[in-house]
MARKETOR-748313 format. One record per residue (C-alpha): residue number from 0; residue in three letters; x, y, z. Coordinates in steps of 0.001 Angstrom, whole numbers. Each point is the difference from the previous one (the first is absolute). Example, Ala and Ser with C-alpha at 12.3 -4.5 7.8 and 13.67 -1.06 7.14 Angstrom:
<pos: 0; code: ALA; px: 12300; py: -4500; pz: 7800>
<pos: 1; code: SER; px: 1370; py: 3440; pz: -660>
END
This chain:
<pos: 0; code: MET; px: -72698; py: 137148; pz: -106587>
<pos: 1; code: LYS; px: -3436; py: -851; pz: -1152>
<pos: 2; code: ASP; px: 1478; py: -1408; pz: -3530>
<pos: 3; code: ALA; px: 2779; py: -1449; pz: 1610>
<pos: 4; code: ILE; px: -2324; py: -1665; pz: 2712>
<pos: 5; code: ILE; px: -2029; py: -1139; pz: -2928>
<pos: 6; code: GLU; px: 3207; py: -1011; pz: -1920>
<pos: 7; code: ARG; px: 992; py: -2336; pz: 2973>
<pos: 8; code: LEU; px: -3196; py: -1140; pz: 1020>
<pos: 9; code: THR; px: -609; py: -1291; pz: -3375>
<pos: 10; code: ARG; px: 2640; py: -2218; pz: -470>
<pos: 11; code: TYR; px: -251; py: -1514; pz: 3253>
<pos: 12; code: VAL; px: -3723; py: -702; pz: -164>
<pos: 13; code: THR; px: 351; py: -2157; pz: -3282>
<pos: 14; code: ILE; px: 2773; py: -1819; pz: 1480>
<pos: 15; code: ASN; px: -2200; py: -3533; pz: 1802>
<pos: 16; code: THR; px: 969; py: -259; pz: 3494>
<pos: 17; code: GLN; px: -2852; py: -2267; pz: 1154>
<pos: 18; code: SER; px: 803; py: -1898; pz: 3000>
<pos: 19; code: ASP; px: -1502; py: -3415; pz: 779>
<pos: 20; code: PRO; px: -1207; py: -1518; pz: 3514>
<pos: 21; code: ASN; px: 203; py: -3362; pz: -1121>
<pos: 22; code: SER; px: 3940; py: 75; pz: -904>
<pos: 23; code: ASP; px: 2073; py: -361; pz: 3322>
<pos: 24; code: THR; px: 3080; py: 2441; pz: -1629>
<pos: 25; code: THR; px: 1100; py: 3282; pz: 909>
<pos: 26; code: PRO; px: -660; py: 1964; pz: -2425>
<pos: 27; code: SER; px: -3152; py: -2095; pz: -800>
<pos: 28; code: THR; px: 387; py: 557; pz: -3907>
<pos: 29; code: SER; px: 3221; py: 407; pz: -1809>
<pos: 30; code: GLN; px: -1697; py: 2796; pz: -1696>
<pos: 31; code: GLN; px: 508; py: 2294; pz: 3193>
<pos: 32; code: TRP; px: 3839; py: -209; pz: -1129>
<pos: 33; code: ASP; px: -794; py: 1837; pz: -3396>
<pos: 34; code: LEU; px: -627; py: 3163; pz: 2218>
<pos: 35; code: LEU; px: 2299; py: -451; pz: 2721>
<pos: 36; code: ARG; px: 2809; py: -269; pz: -2154>
<pos: 37; code: LEU; px: -1471; py: 2935; pz: -2592>
<pos: 38; code: LEU; px: -194; py: 2216; pz: 3889>
<pos: 39; code: GLU; px: 3210; py: -1490; pz: 844>
<pos: 40; code: GLU; px: 1985; py: 1737; pz: -3212>
<pos: 41; code: GLU; px: -1775; py: 3135; pz: 121>
<pos: 42; code: LEU; px: 952; py: 563; pz: 3701>
<pos: 43; code: LYS; px: 3686; py: -810; pz: -702>
<pos: 44; code: ASP; px: -781; py: 2346; pz: -2890>
<pos: 45; code: LEU; px: -635; py: 3199; pz: 2237>
<pos: 46; code: GLY; px: 3008; py: -1155; pz: 1803>
<pos: 47; code: LEU; px: -1548; py: -1997; pz: 3322>
<pos: 48; code: GLU; px: 1102; py: -2909; pz: 1475>
<pos: 49; code: THR; px: -1595; py: -2786; pz: 53>
<pos: 50; code: ASP; px: -352; py: -3346; pz: 1262>
<pos: 51; code: ILE; px: -2386; py: -2921; pz: -1265>
<pos: 52; code: ASP; px: -37; py: -3194; pz: 2046>
<pos: 53; code: SER; px: -1085; py: -3844; pz: -1737>
<pos: 54; code: HIS; px: -3584; py: 370; pz: 1320>
<pos: 55; code: GLY; px: -744; py: 3542; pz: -1919>
<pos: 56; code: TYR; px: 9; py: 2624; pz: 2441>
<pos: 57; code: LEU; px: 1626; py: 3168; pz: -1616>
<pos: 58; code: PHE; px: 1434; py: 2371; pz: 2308>
<pos: 59; code: ALA; px: 2263; py: 3376; pz: -803>
<pos: 60; code: THR; px: 1630; py: 2791; pz: 1681>
<pos: 61; code: LEU; px: -186; py: 3997; pz: -684>
<pos: 62; code: PRO; px: 2718; py: 1317; pz: 2229>
<pos: 63; code: ALA; px: -263; py: 2712; pz: 2369>
<pos: 64; code: ASN; px: 965; py: 3578; pz: -1189>
<pos: 65; code: VAL; px: -43; py: 1641; pz: 3265>
<pos: 66; code: ASP; px: 2063; py: -852; pz: 2896>
<pos: 67; code: THR; px: -2234; py: 564; pz: 2753>
<pos: 68; code: LYS; px: -1308; py: -3404; pz: 1421>
<pos: 69; code: ILE; px: -3309; py: -731; pz: -1154>
<pos: 70; code: PRO; px: -1730; py: -3343; pz: 223>
<pos: 71; code: THR; px: -66; py: -2264; pz: -3050>
<pos: 72; code: ILE; px: -3166; py: 282; pz: -1773>
<pos: 73; code: GLY; px: -1007; py: -3226; pz: -2606>
<pos: 74; code: PHE; px: -2845; py: 4; pz: -2225>
<pos: 75; code: LEU; px: -1498; py: -3130; pz: -1919>
<pos: 76; code: ALA; px: -2062; py: -1398; pz: -2208>
<pos: 77; code: HIS; px: -1070; py: -3053; pz: -1520>
<pos: 78; code: VAL; px: 527; py: -1574; pz: -3601>
<pos: 79; code: ASP; px: -2510; py: -2865; pz: -395>
<pos: 80; code: THR; px: -3760; py: 586; pz: -1110>
<pos: 81; code: SER; px: -3039; py: -1600; pz: 1474>
<pos: 82; code: PRO; px: -499; py: -3552; pz: -1129>
<pos: 83; code: ASP; px: -4402; py: 870; pz: -177>
<pos: 84; code: PHE; px: 351; py: 1416; pz: -3930>
<pos: 85; code: ASN; px: 1572; py: -774; pz: -2802>
<pos: 86; code: ALA; px: 3228; py: 2046; pz: -107>
<pos: 87; code: ASP; px: 1635; py: -973; pz: -3460>
<pos: 88; code: ASN; px: 123; py: 2102; pz: -2602>
<pos: 89; code: VAL; px: -507; py: 3225; pz: 1638>
<pos: 90; code: ARG; px: -1308; py: 2493; pz: -2107>
<pos: 91; code: PRO; px: -356; py: 3730; pz: 1889>
<pos: 92; code: GLN; px: -1837; py: 2773; pz: -1698>
<pos: 93; code: ILE; px: 114; py: 3570; pz: 858>
<pos: 94; code: ILE; px: -2675; py: 2597; pz: 806>
<pos: 95; code: ASP; px: 1700; py: 3599; pz: -206>
<pos: 96; code: TYR; px: -3073; py: 1238; pz: 2025>
<pos: 97; code: TYR; px: -2534; py: -1607; pz: 1613>
<pos: 98; code: ASP; px: -3410; py: 1705; pz: -270>
<pos: 99; code: GLY; px: -1600; py: -1809; pz: 2368>
<pos: 100; code: GLY; px: -2254; py: -2470; pz: -2199>
<pos: 101; code: VAL; px: 445; py: -3609; pz: -1103>
<pos: 102; code: ILE; px: 2725; py: -1072; pz: -1257>
<pos: 103; code: GLN; px: 537; py: -2900; pz: -2434>
<pos: 104; code: LEU; px: 2674; py: -2281; pz: 421>
<pos: 105; code: GLY; px: 1480; py: -644; pz: -3309>
<pos: 106; code: THR; px: -2668; py: -2103; pz: -2886>
<pos: 107; code: SER; px: -647; py: -1789; pz: 3351>
<pos: 108; code: GLU; px: -3603; py: -252; pz: 985>
<pos: 109; code: ARG; px: 1490; py: 1360; pz: 3762>
<pos: 110; code: TYR; px: -831; py: 3633; pz: 950>
<pos: 111; code: ILE; px: 1122; py: 1694; pz: 3407>
<pos: 112; code: ASP; px: -3628; py: 1601; pz: 752>
<pos: 113; code: PRO; px: 130; py: 2752; pz: 2949>
<pos: 114; code: GLU; px: -2999; py: -1313; pz: 907>
<pos: 115; code: VAL; px: 1535; py: -3510; pz: 747>
<pos: 116; code: PHE; px: 3050; py: 1764; pz: 1148>
<pos: 117; code: PRO; px: -961; py: 3553; pz: 1685>
<pos: 118; code: ASP; px: 3455; py: 734; pz: 1267>
<pos: 119; code: MET; px: 939; py: 324; pz: -3742>
<pos: 120; code: GLN; px: -1130; py: 3588; pz: 901>
<pos: 121; code: LYS; px: 2765; py: 780; pz: 2156>
<pos: 122; code: VAL; px: 2166; py: -432; pz: -3166>
<pos: 123; code: LYS; px: -1914; py: 2170; pz: -2506>
<pos: 124; code: GLY; px: 2667; py: 2661; pz: -1745>
<pos: 125; code: HIS; px: 2740; py: -2572; pz: 229>
<pos: 126; code: THR; px: 2192; py: -1937; pz: -2598>
<pos: 127; code: LEU; px: -965; py: -3746; pz: 860>
<pos: 128; code: MET; px: 1346; py: -3538; pz: -1453>
<pos: 129; code: THR; px: -2267; py: -2736; pz: 67>
<pos: 130; code: THR; px: -69; py: -3417; pz: -1740>
<pos: 131; code: ASP; px: -1806; py: -1021; pz: -3603>
<pos: 132; code: GLY; px: -2383; py: -2142; pz: 1692>
<pos: 133; code: THR; px: 1437; py: -3393; pz: -265>
<pos: 134; code: SER; px: 2934; py: 15; pz: 3061>
<pos: 135; code: LEU; px: 875; py: 1801; pz: 3156>
<pos: 136; code: LEU; px: 2436; py: 3296; pz: -536>
<pos: 137; code: GLY; px: 2333; py: -1531; pz: 3183>
<pos: 138; code: ALA; px: -315; py: 3863; pz: 1654>
<pos: 139; code: ASP; px: 393; py: -2355; pz: 3008>
<pos: 140; code: ASP; px: 3019; py: 187; pz: 780>
<pos: 141; code: LYS; px: 1436; py: 1462; pz: -3059>
<pos: 142; code: ALA; px: -1168; py: 3673; pz: 307>
<pos: 143; code: GLY; px: 1792; py: -166; pz: 3430>
<pos: 144; code: VAL; px: 3462; py: -1545; pz: -1538>
<pos: 145; code: VAL; px: -430; py: 3069; pz: -2503>
<pos: 146; code: GLU; px: -338; py: 2601; pz: 2578>
<pos: 147; code: ILE; px: 2875; py: -1229; pz: 1623>
<pos: 148; code: MET; px: 2211; py: -389; pz: -2867>
<pos: 149; code: GLU; px: -1213; py: 3952; pz: -872>
<pos: 150; code: ALA; px: 610; py: 1133; pz: 3321>
<pos: 151; code: LEU; px: 4029; py: -950; pz: -752>
<pos: 152; code: HIS; px: 365; py: 927; pz: -3095>
<pos: 153; code: TYR; px: -1295; py: 3612; pz: 1489>
<pos: 154; code: LEU; px: 2604; py: -575; pz: 2944>
<pos: 155; code: VAL; px: 2612; py: -779; pz: -2205>
<pos: 156; code: LYS; px: -516; py: 2939; pz: -2500>
<pos: 157; code: HIS; px: -545; py: 2174; pz: 2651>
<pos: 158; code: PRO; px: 2468; py: -743; pz: 2909>
<pos: 159; code: ASP; px: -836; py: 3735; pz: 1365>
<pos: 160; code: VAL; px: -2307; py: -1798; pz: 1653>
<pos: 161; code: PRO; px: 1079; py: -1120; pz: 3632>
<pos: 162; code: HIS; px: -724; py: -3551; pz: 1045>
<pos: 163; code: GLY; px: 1332; py: -2646; pz: 2357>
<pos: 164; code: ARG; px: 1343; py: -3743; pz: -1289>
<pos: 165; code: ILE; px: -3492; py: -1700; pz: -1959>
<pos: 166; code: ARG; px: -420; py: -3138; pz: -463>
<pos: 167; code: VAL; px: -2248; py: -1923; pz: -2603>
<pos: 168; code: ALA; px: -1832; py: -3499; pz: -467>
<pos: 169; code: PHE; px: -1926; py: -1511; pz: -2526>
<pos: 170; code: THR; px: -1309; py: -3323; pz: 909>
<pos: 171; code: PRO; px: -1677; py: -2576; pz: -1382>
<pos: 172; code: ASP; px: -3006; py: -2193; pz: 1070>
<pos: 173; code: GLU; px: -2142; py: 2389; pz: 1777>
<pos: 174; code: GLU; px: -3147; py: -567; pz: -1586>
<pos: 175; code: ILE; px: -93; py: -3602; pz: 1262>
<pos: 176; code: GLY; px: 1064; py: 1364; pz: 3823>
<pos: 177; code: ARG; px: 3379; py: -1179; pz: -361>
<pos: 178; code: GLY; px: 1789; py: 2962; pz: -295>
<pos: 179; code: PRO; px: 1982; py: 506; pz: 3180>
<pos: 180; code: HIS; px: 537; py: -3502; pz: 113>
<pos: 181; code: ARG; px: 3643; py: 247; pz: -1133>
<pos: 182; code: PHE; px: 889; py: 3571; pz: 1020>
<pos: 183; code: ASP; px: 2706; py: 474; pz: 1704>
<pos: 184; code: VAL; px: -642; py: 3041; pz: 2194>
<pos: 185; code: GLN; px: 3875; py: 4; pz: 1159>
<pos: 186; code: ARG; px: 995; py: 178; pz: -3434>
<pos: 187; code: PHE; px: -2344; py: 2889; pz: -880>
<pos: 188; code: ASP; px: 1512; py: 1564; pz: 2999>
<pos: 189; code: ALA; px: -2780; py: 3066; pz: 378>
<pos: 190; code: ASP; px: -753; py: 1938; pz: 2591>
<pos: 191; code: PHE; px: -3950; py: -633; pz: -1144>
<pos: 192; code: ALA; px: -1398; py: -115; pz: -3554>
<pos: 193; code: TYR; px: -3538; py: 889; pz: -2116>
<pos: 194; code: THR; px: -1426; py: -2249; pz: -2659>
<pos: 195; code: MET; px: -984; py: 1364; pz: -2530>
<pos: 196; code: ASP; px: -3196; py: -1856; pz: -344>
<pos: 197; code: GLY; px: -3097; py: 2193; pz: 456>
<pos: 198; code: SER; px: -3445; py: 1140; pz: -2468>
<pos: 199; code: GLN; px: -1497; py: 3353; pz: 493>
<pos: 200; code: LEU; px: 2348; py: 3679; pz: 553>
<pos: 201; code: GLY; px: 538; py: -203; pz: 4266>
<pos: 202; code: GLU; px: -319; py: -3306; pz: 311>
<pos: 203; code: LEU; px: 2674; py: -33; pz: 3266>
<pos: 204; code: GLN; px: -1001; py: -3309; pz: 1740>
<pos: 205; code: PHE; px: 2026; py: -1755; pz: 2813>
<pos: 206; code: GLU; px: -3009; py: -1745; pz: 1409>
<pos: 207; code: SER; px: -716; py: -3287; pz: -1499>
<pos: 208; code: PHE; px: -2087; py: -2824; pz: 643>
<pos: 209; code: ASN; px: 1214; py: -2857; pz: 2283>
<pos: 210; code: ALA; px: -513; py: -2974; pz: -2473>
<pos: 211; code: ALA; px: -667; py: -4036; pz: 498>
<pos: 212; code: GLU; px: -242; py: -2979; pz: -2790>
<pos: 213; code: ALA; px: -2009; py: -2638; pz: 1349>
<pos: 214; code: VAL; px: -414; py: -3380; pz: -1815>
<pos: 215; code: VAL; px: -2753; py: -2596; pz: 1499>
<pos: 216; code: THR; px: -459; py: -3309; pz: -1423>
<pos: 217; code: PHE; px: -3113; py: -2151; pz: 515>
<pos: 218; code: GLU; px: 210; py: -3873; pz: 65>
<pos: 219; code: GLY; px: -2857; py: -1361; pz: -777>
<pos: 220; code: VAL; px: -1866; py: -4214; pz: -12>
<pos: 221; code: ASN; px: -703; py: -577; pz: -3496>
<pos: 222; code: VAL; px: -3169; py: -2573; pz: -348>
<pos: 223; code: HIS; px: -1980; py: -1049; pz: -2686>
<pos: 224; code: PRO; px: -3305; py: 2716; pz: 519>
<pos: 225; code: GLY; px: -2538; py: -2730; pz: -341>
<pos: 226; code: SER; px: 1447; py: -1510; pz: 3278>
<pos: 227; code: ALA; px: 1452; py: 2747; pz: 1769>
<pos: 228; code: LYS; px: -2149; py: 1220; pz: 2938>
<pos: 229; code: ASN; px: 1828; py: 394; pz: 2848>
<pos: 230; code: LYS; px: 3177; py: -782; pz: -1088>
<pos: 231; code: MET; px: 1062; py: 2592; pz: -3558>
<pos: 232; code: VAL; px: 1873; py: 3026; pz: 1424>
<pos: 233; code: ASN; px: -241; py: 2260; pz: -2643>
<pos: 234; code: ALA; px: 3691; py: 2171; pz: -17>
<pos: 235; code: LEU; px: -1834; py: 2768; pz: -2365>
<pos: 236; code: ASN; px: -2731; py: 281; pz: 2403>
<pos: 237; code: LEU; px: 2528; py: 162; pz: 2893>
<pos: 238; code: ALA; px: 1465; py: 2978; pz: -2208>
<pos: 239; code: THR; px: -3391; py: 1534; pz: 32>
<pos: 240; code: MET; px: -503; py: -453; pz: 3812>
<pos: 241; code: PHE; px: 3077; py: 2022; pz: 607>
<pos: 242; code: ASN; px: -511; py: 2610; pz: -2470>
<pos: 243; code: GLN; px: -3410; py: 606; pz: 1479>
<pos: 244; code: ARG; px: 1719; py: 482; pz: 3572>
<pos: 245; code: LEU; px: 1982; py: 3131; pz: -896>
<pos: 246; code: PRO; px: -1771; py: 3396; pz: 95>
<pos: 247; code: GLU; px: -1804; py: 945; pz: -3095>
<pos: 248; code: SER; px: 764; py: 3764; pz: -151>
<pos: 249; code: GLU; px: 3811; py: -877; pz: 1218>
<pos: 250; code: VAL; px: 1079; py: -478; pz: -4115>
<pos: 251; code: PRO; px: 1530; py: 2318; pz: -2142>
<pos: 252; code: GLU; px: -3384; py: 944; pz: -1920>
<pos: 253; code: HIS; px: -1228; py: 1360; pz: 3466>
<pos: 254; code: THR; px: 2917; py: 1719; pz: 1516>
<pos: 255; code: GLU; px: 2401; py: 3179; pz: -103>
<pos: 256; code: GLY; px: 2117; py: 2370; pz: 1575>
<pos: 257; code: TYR; px: 1812; py: -1899; pz: 3676>
<pos: 258; code: GLU; px: -2735; py: -2829; pz: -622>
<pos: 259; code: GLY; px: 1407; py: -3568; pz: -421>
<pos: 260; code: PHE; px: -1448; py: -2834; pz: -1847>
<pos: 261; code: PHE; px: 21; py: -3785; pz: -1076>
<pos: 262; code: HIS; px: 571; py: -951; pz: -3296>
<pos: 263; code: LEU; px: -1032; py: -3154; pz: -1543>
<pos: 264; code: MET; px: 2612; py: 73; pz: -2752>
<pos: 265; code: GLN; px: -859; py: -3525; pz: -1615>
<pos: 266; code: LEU; px: -1832; py: -3226; pz: 1513>
<pos: 267; code: GLU; px: 280; py: -3203; pz: -2768>
<pos: 268; code: GLY; px: -544; py: -3696; pz: 911>
<pos: 269; code: ASN; px: -2028; py: -2619; pz: 328>
<pos: 270; code: VAL; px: -2100; py: -2576; pz: 2348>
<pos: 271; code: GLU; px: 3207; py: -1207; pz: 1047>
<pos: 272; code: LYS; px: 2353; py: 2890; pz: 520>
<pos: 273; code: ALA; px: -344; py: 3712; pz: -543>
<pos: 274; code: THR; px: 1990; py: 2795; pz: 684>
<pos: 275; code: SER; px: -788; py: 3672; pz: 939>
<pos: 276; code: GLN; px: 2411; py: 3035; pz: -203>
<pos: 277; code: TYR; px: -687; py: 3281; pz: 1849>
<pos: 278; code: ILE; px: 1865; py: 2821; pz: 449>
<pos: 279; code: ILE; px: -150; py: 2030; pz: 3587>
<pos: 280; code: ARG; px: 386; py: 3733; pz: 224>
<pos: 281; code: ASP; px: 203; py: 2588; pz: 2755>
<pos: 282; code: HIS; px: 1380; py: 2998; pz: 715>
<pos: 283; code: ASP; px: -275; py: -348; pz: 3797>
<pos: 284; code: ARG; px: 2318; py: -2765; pz: 1338>
<pos: 285; code: THR; px: -2307; py: -1372; pz: 2983>
<pos: 286; code: LYS; px: -2694; py: -480; pz: -2899>
<pos: 287; code: PHE; px: 2285; py: -1412; pz: -2318>
<pos: 288; code: GLU; px: 644; py: -2356; pz: 2807>
<pos: 289; code: GLY; px: -3622; py: -772; pz: 1048>
<pos: 290; code: ARG; px: -778; py: -467; pz: -4273>
<pos: 291; code: LYS; px: 2796; py: -2601; pz: 180>
<pos: 292; code: GLN; px: -1627; py: -1861; pz: 3387>
<pos: 293; code: GLN; px: -3638; py: 348; pz: -1740>
<pos: 294; code: LEU; px: 595; py: -2237; pz: -2312>
<pos: 295; code: ILE; px: 1547; py: -2437; pz: 2434>
<pos: 296; code: ASN; px: -2805; py: -65; pz: 2224>
<pos: 297; code: ILE; px: -1783; py: -655; pz: -3126>
<pos: 298; code: GLN; px: 1736; py: -3079; pz: -717>
<pos: 299; code: ARG; px: -222; py: -1271; pz: 3335>
<pos: 300; code: ASP; px: -3767; py: 535; pz: 137>
<pos: 301; code: LEU; px: -454; py: -1952; pz: -3792>
<pos: 302; code: ASN; px: 2467; py: -2904; pz: 1642>
<pos: 303; code: ALA; px: -1832; py: -486; pz: 3101>
<pos: 304; code: ARG; px: -2912; py: -1551; pz: -2086>
<pos: 305; code: TYR; px: 1777; py: -2711; pz: -1757>
<pos: 306; code: SER; px: 2116; py: -3032; pz: 1274>
<pos: 307; code: TYR; px: 3042; py: 1329; pz: -1414>
<pos: 308; code: GLN; px: 1552; py: 2747; pz: -844>
<pos: 309; code: PRO; px: -1462; py: 1170; pz: -3700>
<pos: 310; code: VAL; px: 1094; py: 3989; pz: 198>
<pos: 311; code: ASN; px: 3952; py: 659; pz: -101>
<pos: 312; code: ILE; px: 1326; py: 3475; pz: -532>
<pos: 313; code: VAL; px: 3463; py: 1787; pz: -206>
<pos: 314; code: ILE; px: 164; py: 3831; pz: 428>
<pos: 315; code: ASN; px: 3107; py: 1712; pz: -953>
<pos: 316; code: ASP; px: 842; py: 3779; pz: 845>
<pos: 317; code: GLN; px: 1081; py: 1564; pz: -3418>
<pos: 318; code: TYR; px: 370; py: 3803; pz: 1114>
<pos: 319; code: HIS; px: -658; py: 2595; pz: 2923>
<pos: 320; code: ASN; px: -1113; py: 3197; pz: 318>
<pos: 321; code: MET; px: 3093; py: 2225; pz: -460>
<pos: 322; code: ALA; px: -1258; py: 2476; pz: 1870>
<pos: 323; code: GLU; px: 1283; py: -1130; pz: 3261>
<pos: 324; code: GLN; px: 3676; py: 143; pz: -1461>
<pos: 325; code: ILE; px: -468; py: 3450; pz: -1479>
<pos: 326; code: LYS; px: -1788; py: 1869; pz: 2072>
<pos: 327; code: PRO; px: 2717; py: 318; pz: 2894>
<pos: 328; code: TYR; px: 2215; py: 1636; pz: -2474>
<pos: 329; code: PRO; px: -2351; py: 2554; pz: -1261>
<pos: 330; code: HIS; px: 2502; py: 2190; pz: -2036>
<pos: 331; code: ILE; px: -185; py: -2549; pz: -2631>
<pos: 332; code: ILE; px: -3786; py: 895; pz: -552>
<pos: 333; code: ASP; px: 871; py: 4187; pz: 1290>
<pos: 334; code: LEU; px: 2441; py: 2; pz: -3131>
<pos: 335; code: PRO; px: -2255; py: -919; pz: -2889>
<pos: 336; code: LYS; px: -2717; py: 2251; pz: 1716>
<pos: 337; code: ALA; px: 2322; py: 2827; pz: -4>
<pos: 338; code: VAL; px: 560; py: -403; pz: -3659>
<pos: 339; code: PHE; px: -3824; py: -472; pz: -962>
<pos: 340; code: ALA; px: -320; py: 3430; pz: 1564>
<pos: 341; code: ASP; px: 2604; py: 1536; pz: -2057>
<pos: 342; code: LEU; px: -1466; py: -1459; pz: -2928>
<pos: 343; code: GLY; px: -3695; py: 683; pz: 948>
<pos: 344; code: ILE; px: -1023; py: -3763; pz: 35>
<pos: 345; code: THR; px: -2613; py: -586; pz: 2848>
<pos: 346; code: PRO; px: 1671; py: -3456; pz: 1410>
<pos: 347; code: ASN; px: -2848; py: -2747; pz: 197>
<pos: 348; code: THR; px: 1231; py: -2299; pz: 2401>
<pos: 349; code: ALA; px: -2784; py: -2828; pz: 214>
<pos: 350; code: PRO; px: 976; py: -3520; pz: 980>
<pos: 351; code: ILE; px: 1007; py: -2217; pz: -2771>
<pos: 352; code: ARG; px: -2867; py: -2770; pz: -478>
<pos: 353; code: GLY; px: 2716; py: -2397; pz: -1083>
<pos: 354; code: GLY; px: 3523; py: 397; pz: 712>
<pos: 355; code: THR; px: 3205; py: 471; pz: -1706>
<pos: 356; code: ASP; px: 3993; py: -604; pz: -158>
<pos: 357; code: GLY; px: 375; py: 2464; pz: 2830>
<pos: 358; code: SER; px: -2547; py: -1930; pz: 2169>
<pos: 359; code: GLN; px: 2534; py: -3076; pz: 468>
<pos: 360; code: LEU; px: 3398; py: 2324; pz: -647>
<pos: 361; code: SER; px: -1195; py: 2305; pz: 3196>
<pos: 362; code: PHE; px: 45; py: -3758; pz: 2072>
<pos: 363; code: MET; px: 3000; py: -520; pz: -898>
<pos: 364; code: GLY; px: 1667; py: 3062; pz: 1003>
<pos: 365; code: LEU; px: -608; py: 1959; pz: -2672>
<pos: 366; code: PRO; px: -2863; py: 2912; pz: 356>
<pos: 367; code: THR; px: -1405; py: 85; pz: -3637>
<pos: 368; code: PRO; px: -3608; py: 1989; pz: -354>
<pos: 369; code: ASN; px: -1514; py: 918; pz: -3533>
<pos: 370; code: ILE; px: -115; py: 2761; pz: -2123>
<pos: 371; code: PHE; px: -2210; py: 170; pz: -2918>
<pos: 372; code: THR; px: 711; py: -200; pz: -3456>
<pos: 373; code: GLY; px: -3000; py: 1738; pz: -2349>
<pos: 374; code: CYS; px: -1588; py: -3078; pz: -1115>
<pos: 375; code: ASP; px: -3149; py: -2285; pz: 511>
<pos: 376; code: ASN; px: -2044; py: -2674; pz: -1196>
<pos: 377; code: PHE; px: 2604; py: -2603; pz: 401>
<pos: 378; code: HIS; px: 382; py: -3677; pz: -972>
<pos: 379; code: GLY; px: -2375; py: 65; pz: -2867>
<pos: 380; code: PRO; px: -532; py: 1861; pz: -3287>
<pos: 381; code: TYR; px: -1591; py: 2902; pz: 1040>
<pos: 382; code: GLU; px: 3073; py: 1021; pz: 1780>
<pos: 383; code: TYR; px: 1430; py: 3853; pz: -328>
<pos: 384; code: ALA; px: 2834; py: 2584; pz: 837>
<pos: 385; code: SER; px: 138; py: 3359; pz: 328>
<pos: 386; code: ILE; px: 3187; py: 1278; pz: -1412>
<pos: 387; code: ASP; px: -973; py: 3312; pz: 1983>
<pos: 388; code: VAL; px: 138; py: -1700; pz: 3211>
<pos: 389; code: MET; px: 2715; py: -1961; pz: -764>
<pos: 390; code: VAL; px: 2362; py: 3255; pz: -548>
<pos: 391; code: GLN; px: -1728; py: 708; pz: 3490>
<pos: 392; code: ALA; px: 1343; py: -3361; pz: 1704>
<pos: 393; code: VAL; px: 3270; py: 329; pz: -1420>
<pos: 394; code: GLN; px: 371; py: 3961; pz: 1285>
<pos: 395; code: VAL; px: -863; py: -1892; pz: 3425>
<pos: 396; code: ILE; px: 3256; py: -1918; pz: -257>
<pos: 397; code: ILE; px: 1895; py: 2838; pz: -798>
<pos: 398; code: GLY; px: -1784; py: 2119; pz: 2799>
<pos: 399; code: ILE; px: 445; py: -3083; pz: 2517>
<pos: 400; code: VAL; px: 3995; py: -20; pz: -605>
<pos: 401; code: ARG; px: 479; py: 3776; pz: 23>
<pos: 402; code: LYS; px: -1989; py: 843; pz: 3231>
<pos: 403; code: ALA; px: 1705; py: -3140; pz: 1742>
<pos: 404; code: THR; px: 2833; py: 2387; pz: -224>
<pos: 405; code: GLU; px: -1708; py: 2389; pz: 2373>
<pos: 406; code: TYR; px: -1159; py: -2038; pz: 3101>
END
């Protein structure tokens, strides 16, 4: 299976499927269709019924091979890769046996140094796929795509493995936060699902952040600085004052675990007008709502100092903590935990300090936890995939559908 995974992952990652946050189409880039069409053909070659819509949501069905009533289980992965780094001309390299040392990335000046990335020790002795240092790898989430395809291939070739009806979805634009926006839950028609979009071995994630974006605009009064006394209002100073009112310790670089934060993503402008873009994150819904209120309170306090309203704020929720929708159905988590136990994998249920498509899908009526893929250092040239852990991820998918017949 390792050779098959390497071959399939190599084919998929060399297709540039980078998404574009500035596009208003779905998919946001035309090249995502290249992988979607390839997957459609490969699914048909396996004998699966496929269904792809005009927005690039590719669904497929593997019918049940048992007569008993078993829930329909879905498995999802996204085909797009991050816009954070070059995704063109991906040239993966294979390390047959990682000895735990520094990995030279192609002929570039970049290295994966375990002193910088200490989690590399967890994959010592594994076969790895890395970049050549000039691009990201795209294992986020093409590793998940590979694992689903390899599991389907195994199940088709081994009809003696009992399973219920299985639904598969390959989706666009997860990396720009739009993955579920046009996902038709009714058309997908599964009782629950799993995204294969995690990282290290053992990750089983069913808690995510509550997330919102805040765009704050500051309207200044631009007067010649030579005659500005008691007249000028500097929009850039307003933006600085606003940010300084936020708790200094509640930022990404000073938080972990269940701790939430405010994150200033962008600040631009001039004396006359400035704009700040924030993201707001917290696992606790009450604290999350409190964070949004903090921004509104700062806006109110600053506006009270002026004869006009120089500070305006627009807050939009992005997704909520999927635990609210998953915890009422403990079997959705108990099932993969039992498979992990069979495979000798220790589950890591630490909360996601972010979100997955499952965060939004769970609130759309499809409870969707997240499972590891065996990859790490996403969105940049230091990304890698452990082929050994990918094999285990395939075994988890097969184990879930098999064990579901026993429940």
